[in-house]
C-alpha positions in Angstrom: -68.5 -130.7 -166.7 -64.8 -130.2 -167.2 -63.0 -126.9 -167.8 -64.3 -125.2 -170.9 -62.1 -123.6 -173.6 -62.9 -120.1 -174.5 -62.7 -118.7 -178.1 -63.5 -115.2 -179.3 -63.9 -114.0 -182.9 -65.8 -111.7 -185.2 -67.9 -113.0 -188.2 -70.7 -111.9 -190.4 -74.2 -113.4 -190.2 -75.1 -115.5 -193.2 -78.3 -117.3 -194.3 -78.4 -120.9 -195.5 -80.6 -120.7 -198.6 -84.2 -122.1 -198.7 -86.0 -124.3 -198.1 -84.3 -124.2 -194.6 -83.5 -120.6 -194.1 -81.3 -120.9 -191.0 -78.9 -118.1 -190.0 -75.3 -118.9 -188.9 -71.9 -117.4 -188.2 -68.9 -119.4 -189.2 -66.1 -120.0 -186.7 -62.8 -119.1 -188.4 -61.1 -122.1 -190.0 -57.9 -122.0 -187.9 -60.0 -121.7 -184.7 -62.2 -124.5 -185.9 -59.2 -126.7 -186.4 -58.0 -125.9 -182.9 -61.4 -126.6 -181.4 -61.6 -129.9 -183.3 -58.1 -130.9 -182.1 -58.9 -130.0 -178.4 -62.6 -131.0 -178.1 -63.5 -133.0 -181.2 -63.6 -136.2 -179.1 -66.7 -134.7 -177.5 -68.6 -134.4 -180.8 -71.9 -136.2 -181.1 -73.6 -137.2 -184.3 -73.1 -135.0 -187.5 -70.2 -133.2 -185.9 -72.4 -131.6 -183.1 -70.4 -130.1 -180.3 -72.1 -128.6 -177.2 -71.2 -125.1 -176.5 -72.2 -121.9 -174.8 -72.2 -118.8 -176.9 -72.4 -115.0 -176.2 -73.2 -112.2 -178.6 -73.5 -108.7 -177.1 -75.5 -109.1 -173.8 -77.1 -112.4 -174.8 -75.6 -115.7 -173.6 -77.2 -119.1 -174.4 -76.5 -122.8 -174.4 -76.3 -124.2 -177.9 -74.2 -126.4 -180.2 -71.8 -125.8 -183.0 -71.8 -128.1 -186.0 -68.8 -129.1 -188.1 -69.3 -128.5 -191.8 -67.0 -130.9 -193.6 -67.3 -129.0 -196.9 -66.3 -125.7 -195.4 -63.9 -127.3 -192.9 -65.3 -125.0 -190.1 -67.8 -125.1 -187.3 -71.1 -123.3 -187.7 -73.0 -121.5 -184.9 -76.7 -121.4 -185.6 -78.5 -118.2 -184.6 -82.1 -118.7 -183.5 -84.7 -116.0 -184.3 -84.8 -115.0 -180.6 -81.1 -114.4 -180.5 -81.1 -112.5 -183.8 -83.9 -110.3 -182.5 -82.3 -109.5 -179.1 -78.9 -108.6 -180.8 -80.2 -107.1 -184.0 -78.2 -109.7 -185.9 -79.2 -109.1 -189.4 -77.8 -111.0 -192.4 -74.4 -109.5 -193.3 -73.9 -107.9 -189.9 -70.5 -108.5 -188.3 -70.8 -109.8 -184.8 -68.4 -110.3 -181.9 -68.8 -113.8 -180.6 -67.5 -115.7 -177.6 -67.8 -119.5 -177.5 -67.1 -121.9 -174.6 -66.7 -125.5 -175.6 
């Protein structure tokens, strides 16, 4: 794979309302715009872009998804990640992304 771009930001954990109940952090809009300009060509269906994420001491391979209504990428947080990093709804997290 080619050289990856690194982005760091802080954002609060939020929950998408039922029936789904997924947890996310939103990538800041300006950063999302830059990511889309630099790596958008790599997007797969539904605005999915492969990424590696790091929160605290936990690093994992994942994908960010472009939300056309919010004009930002969303990073989903699996239960395993939330548990390891005590990432409760409303908690501000420091996130590093490589895309």
